[in-house]
MARVEXZA-360447 format. One record per residue (C-alpha): residue number from 1; residue in three letters; y, x, z. Coordinates in nm, 2 decimals, always signed. Last residue first. Example, Ala and Ser with C-alpha at 12.3 -4.5 7.8 and 13.67 -1.06 7.14 Angstrom:
  bake  torke      py      px      pz
     2    ser   -0.11   +1.37   +0.71
     1    ala   -0.45   +1.23   +0.78
! end
This chain:
  bake  torke      py      px      pz
   184    thr  +10.96  +10.98  +12.40
   183    ser  +11.30  +10.87  +12.26
   182    lys  +11.29  +10.53  +12.09
   181    gly  +11.36  +10.47  +11.72
   180    glu  +11.00  +10.41  +11.62
   179    leu  +10.89  +10.73  +11.80
   178    lys  +11.14  +10.99  +11.88
   177    thr  +11.10  +11.35  +12.00
   176    val  +10.76  +11.42  +11.86
   175    ser  +10.67  +11.79  +11.92
   174    gln  +10.31  +11.74  +12.04
   173    asn  +10.22  +11.57  +11.72
   172    leu  +10.07  +11.23  +11.63
   171    lys   +9.84  +11.20  +11.93
   170    ala  +10.11  +11.30  +12.17
   169    ala  +10.35  +11.04  +12.02
   168    leu  +10.07  +10.77  +12.04
   167    glu  +10.02  +10.85  +12.41
   166    lys  +10.40  +10.85  +12.47
   165    arg  +10.44  +10.51  +12.30
   164    asp  +10.18  +10.35  +12.52
   163    tyr   +9.91  +10.09  +12.45
   162    ala   +9.66  +10.23  +12.71
   161    asp   +9.78   +9.98  +12.98
   160    gln   +9.70   +9.69  +12.75
   159    gly   +9.34   +9.79  +12.72
   158    val   +9.09   +9.98  +12.50
   157    val   +9.33  +10.13  +12.25
   156    glu   +9.16  +10.35  +11.99
   155    trp   +9.40  +10.53  +11.77
   154    thr   +9.27  +10.64  +11.43
   153    leu   +9.49  +10.91  +11.28
   152    lys   +9.70  +11.00  +10.98
   151    val   +9.53  +10.74  +10.76
   150    gly   +9.51  +10.86  +10.39
   149    gly   +9.17  +10.74  +10.30
   148    leu   +9.09  +10.40  +10.44
   147    ser   +8.72  +10.37  +10.38
   146    ser   +8.64  +10.64  +10.63
   145    ser   +8.83  +10.44  +10.90
   144    leu   +8.65  +10.12  +10.82
   143    lys   +8.31  +10.30  +10.83
   142    lys   +8.40  +10.47  +11.17
   141    leu   +8.53  +10.14  +11.32
   140    ser   +8.23   +9.91  +11.24
   139    ser   +8.03  +10.00  +11.56
   138    ala   +8.34   +9.96  +11.77
   137    tyr   +8.43   +9.62  +11.63
   136    ile   +8.07   +9.49  +11.68
   135    met   +8.05   +9.63  +12.03
   134    arg   +8.39   +9.50  +12.14
   133    asn   +8.30   +9.16  +12.00
   132    lys   +7.97   +9.15  +12.20
   131    leu   +8.14   +9.27  +12.52
   130    ser   +8.38   +8.97  +12.49
   129    ala   +8.75   +9.06  +12.48
   128    asn   +8.94   +9.06  +12.81
   127    glu   +8.92   +9.44  +12.84
   126    pro   +9.13   +9.47  +12.52
   125    ala   +8.97   +9.63  +12.22
   124    trp   +9.24   +9.72  +11.96
   123    tyr   +9.15   +9.98  +11.70
   122    leu   +9.47  +10.10  +11.55
   121    leu   +9.46  +10.28  +11.21
   120    ile   +9.77  +10.49  +11.15
   119    leu   +9.99  +10.52  +10.85
   118    asp  +10.25  +10.80  +10.85
   117    lys  +10.63  +10.83  +10.83
   116    lys  +10.82  +11.14  +10.92
   115    lys  +11.17  +11.24  +11.02
   114    ser  +11.24  +11.62  +11.03
   113    glu  +11.27  +11.95  +11.22
   112    lys  +11.30  +11.87  +11.59
   111    asn  +11.04  +11.59  +11.56
   110    glu  +11.09  +11.24  +11.45
   109    tyr  +10.87  +10.93  +11.42
   108    cys  +10.81  +10.63  +11.19
   107    val  +10.47  +10.45  +11.21
   106    asp  +10.34  +10.24  +10.93
   105    phe  +10.08  +10.05  +11.13
   104    ile   +9.74   +9.95  +11.00
   103    ala   +9.57   +9.72  +11.25
   102    tyr   +9.22   +9.65  +11.37
   101    arg   +9.15   +9.37  +11.61
   100    cys   +8.96   +9.28  +11.92
    99    asp   +8.98   +8.96  +12.12
    98    asn   +9.12   +8.83  +12.45
    97    thr   +9.48   +8.96  +12.47
    96    pro   +9.55   +8.90  +12.10
    95    leu   +9.76   +9.15  +11.91
    94    thr  +10.10   +9.01  +11.79
    93    asp  +10.30   +9.12  +12.09
    92    tyr  +10.17   +9.48  +12.04
    91    leu  +10.27   +9.48  +11.68
    90    leu  +10.61   +9.35  +11.77
    89    gln  +10.65   +9.62  +12.03
    88    phe  +10.58   +9.90  +11.78
    87    gly  +10.80   +9.73  +11.52
    86    asp  +11.10   +9.74  +11.75
    85    thr  +11.37   +9.56  +11.56
    84    asp  +11.72   +9.69  +11.63
    83    glu  +11.78   +9.83  +11.28
    82    asp  +11.68   +9.50  +11.12
    81    met  +11.33   +9.38  +11.04
    80    gln  +11.19   +9.10  +10.83
    79    gly  +11.25   +9.31  +10.51
    78    phe  +11.02   +9.58  +10.65
    77    leu  +10.74   +9.33  +10.64
    76    leu  +10.54   +9.22  +10.94
    75    val  +10.19   +9.08  +10.92
    74    asn   +9.99   +8.84  +11.13
    73    glu   +9.92   +8.53  +10.92
    72    glu   +9.75   +8.71  +10.64
    71    asp   +9.47   +8.84  +10.87
    70    tyr   +9.29   +9.06  +10.62
    69    ile   +8.91   +9.04  +10.66
    68    ile   +8.64   +9.25  +10.81
    67    glu   +8.31   +9.09  +10.73
    66    thr   +7.99   +8.96  +10.89
    65    lys   +8.12   +8.83  +11.23
    64    glu   +8.05   +8.47  +11.11
    63    asp   +8.41   +8.37  +11.20
    62    asn   +8.55   +8.66  +11.00
    61    leu   +8.62   +8.98  +11.18
    60    lys   +8.98   +9.09  +11.20
    59    phe   +9.25   +9.29  +11.02
    58    ile   +9.61   +9.32  +11.10
    57    ala   +9.89   +9.45  +10.87
    56    phe  +10.19   +9.65  +10.99
    55    lys  +10.53   +9.75  +10.85
    54    lys  +10.44   +9.60  +10.52
    53    arg  +10.66   +9.68  +10.22
    52    lys  +10.84   +9.38  +10.07
    51    lys  +11.18   +9.50  +10.20
    50    val  +11.11   +9.84  +10.05
    49    asp  +11.10   +9.70   +9.70
    48    glu  +11.47   +9.77   +9.61
    47    ser  +11.46  +10.12   +9.77
    46    thr  +11.15  +10.21   +9.56
    45    lys  +10.82  +10.17   +9.72
    44    his  +10.61  +10.43   +9.90
    43    val  +10.25  +10.35   +9.81
    42    lys  +10.01  +10.38  +10.11
    41    met  +10.09  +10.02  +10.22
    40    glu   +9.97   +9.88   +9.89
    39    ala   +9.64  +10.07   +9.92
    38    phe   +9.59   +9.93  +10.27
    37    val   +9.65   +9.58  +10.15
    36    ser   +9.40   +9.65   +9.86
    35    leu   +9.13   +9.78  +10.09
    34    val   +9.16   +9.49  +10.33
    33    lys   +9.16   +9.25  +10.03
    32    gly   +8.83   +9.39   +9.92
    31    asn   +8.66   +9.26  +10.23
    30    ile   +8.48   +9.53  +10.44
    29    gln   +8.12   +9.45  +10.54
    28    val   +7.97   +9.42  +10.88
    27    gly   +7.61   +9.53  +10.92
    26    ser   +7.69   +9.64  +11.28
    25    ala   +7.57  +10.00  +11.23
    24    met   +7.78  +10.01  +10.91
    23    glu   +7.59  +10.11  +10.61
    22    ser   +7.68  +10.44  +10.44
    21    gly   +7.53  +10.64  +10.73
    20    thr   +7.71  +10.81  +11.01
    19    asn   +7.73  +10.53  +11.27
    18    cys   +7.58  +10.69  +11.58
    17    glu   +7.91  +10.86  +11.67
    16    cys   +8.10  +10.53  +11.66
    15    leu   +7.85  +10.36  +11.88
    14    ser   +7.86  +10.63  +12.14
    13    his   +8.24  +10.65  +12.13
    12    thr   +8.28  +10.28  +12.18
    11    leu   +8.02  +10.27  +12.46
    10    ser   +8.21  +10.54  +12.65
     9    his   +8.54  +10.35  +12.61
     8    thr   +8.37  +10.03  +12.72
     7    arg   +8.22  +10.20  +13.03
     6    glu   +8.55  +10.36  +13.12
     5    arg   +8.73  +10.03  +13.09
     4    glu   +8.47   +9.85  +13.30
     3    thr   +8.52  +10.12  +13.57
     2    gly   +8.27  +10.40  +13.63
     1    met   +7.90  +10.42  +13.72
! end
């Protein structure tokens, strides 16, 4: 039958593949603030404004489970970081261990030719989250992803052991040599 993690991952893919219409399978709507925060993150700011640029933003379901909203309390600005700040680790530390979330992360990486920055959509579904929440988040993922034009990739993380720099580096590009300042 497989482990709980394998069953959840399989369920996630099944729900996402079924959701091809304009309405989310879950009936969940996307709050306009989610789209505006993403639009802000897509725009590369001038050097004076870079400190106000978001390194990551987290989105969650409202209490009624009817709308994806911007979690204003869990955001990191580039201006809050210094050269030793590990944005990847801070995002991980911000994510709850018992509930699902979505996050937009401004990932910086290098390959042999150049340095790159891209936005990724993270779908966080830890094993400690309720099955109901994992199903609602999973069934809303495809619609959210398609609403956020300009995302390099959608990374589904179904447990703490799956949140790995090397896995993300491989998904971004096989020739990534550094991810967020750390060698891969």
